N, C-alpha and C positions, 0 to 999 in steps of 0.2 A: 570124518566128522560131520562135514558139512553136505556129503550126499546122504547121511543118515537124517540129517534136519530137514533136507529138502523132501525125501521120499517121506518122513514123520508127517511133514507139513501138509502132502497129499492125502495119507491115512486121515489124518484129522478132518480136512476139508470134506472127505468124503464119510466119515463118521457123524459131522455136524449134519450133511445132508440126512443121514439116517435117521437121527434124533427128529429132524423136520418129517419125514416122513412117518415116522411113529406119532408123533404128536398130531398129526391129521386123521389118523387112523383112530386115534382115541375117541371122536365124537361117533364114532361107530355106535360107540358102548351106548346103553342106555343111562338117562340123565339120573342125576345123583351125587351124592357126597361122592362115592367112590370115582366116578369120573372125574369130577372138580378136583380132589386130590392126585389124580394120576397127572391130571394135565398141567395142575401147578408143579408139580415135581419135574415133567419133561420139559416145562417150559423153563424152569428153573437151570436146568442143564444145559439147555438151549442158549441161553443167554451166557452162561459161564462160557462155555465154548465158544460164542462168537466175541465175547470179550478176549479170549486167549489169542483167538484167529487175531483180533485187532493188533494184538501186543506183537506177533508176528510180524505182520505187514508193516508198524511201525520201526520195525527196524531198520526200513528202506534197504534191506537186499534184495535186489532185483528176483534173483533164481528161487529165493523162498516166497515172494509174494507170489510169482507166477506159477509155481508148487502150490498153493494155496488157492488160486483161483482156477489152476487145474484141476485139485482134486474135488473142489465144489464143483465143478461143471460135470466132472466124471460122476460124482455121488447123484448129481440132478438126473443125468441120465440114467443110473443104474435104477434109482426109486422112481423114477416117473415114466419108464419104458413102457410098464403095462398101461398107466394112462392114456398112452399117446400113441404108441404103437398096435397094441394089442385091441385097442377098442376100434383103431382106425382099420385094420385086418377084419375085424368082426363085421364092420359095418358095410365095407368093400365086399364081404363075400356075401351077405343077405340083401344087396341093394338091388336091384335090376339098374340099367344105365338109363334108361326113360326119365327115372325119379330123379337121378345124379342132375343129370342135364336141368331138369326144373328147378332144382334145389341151387344150382348154380346160379339163375337168372333170377331165383328171389330175392327182391329188395335192391337189386340193380337197377334198376330205371331206363333209361334211356340207352345209359352207357355198357349196358348187359352184351354178352356174347353172343354171336350166332352159333347154331349147333348143327350136326347134319342132320338130326329128328325135327328140325323148326326152328323157331325164333324166339328170344324174349321180347316182349311187347314193352310200351312204354310205362306200365305201371307195376313192373316185375312178377308179372305171372309169364307162363310159358305157352307160348303158342304152337300146334302141332302144322305139318304140313296140310293135314285135311281144313286147317282153319278150327277146330276145336281149342278150348284154351283148357289149362291146368292151372288151379290158382295156390300160389304158397304151394308148390310142393305137392299138390293132390295127384 
């Protein structure tokens, strides 16, 4: 019985993250009454699920608390992987290394790291070995 409760808590945490993910995607719809009503329904579902998870946590059962938090973490990873990993992979695939070095130096000031292609100046711009400067990732 207790193992089923732990598994159910994990799945409930994942389901809550799914609802949060769906709520964020609602804002891609065109503004209007339909979006407002849909957003309100999903928000009510999110609140209800959050309060039910709070009741599970308030049982002060360490395994159930760990299951809930673990489920929410898994759900966060599942539903935010597209935003984090896929976009990062696409950026790495499309950008040359010199722009990445300039972006690393941007805004870091005098504490910026030195790279093989050049070094960062005090103002956050990137200076090549030939002395030319790239301002703000240009």
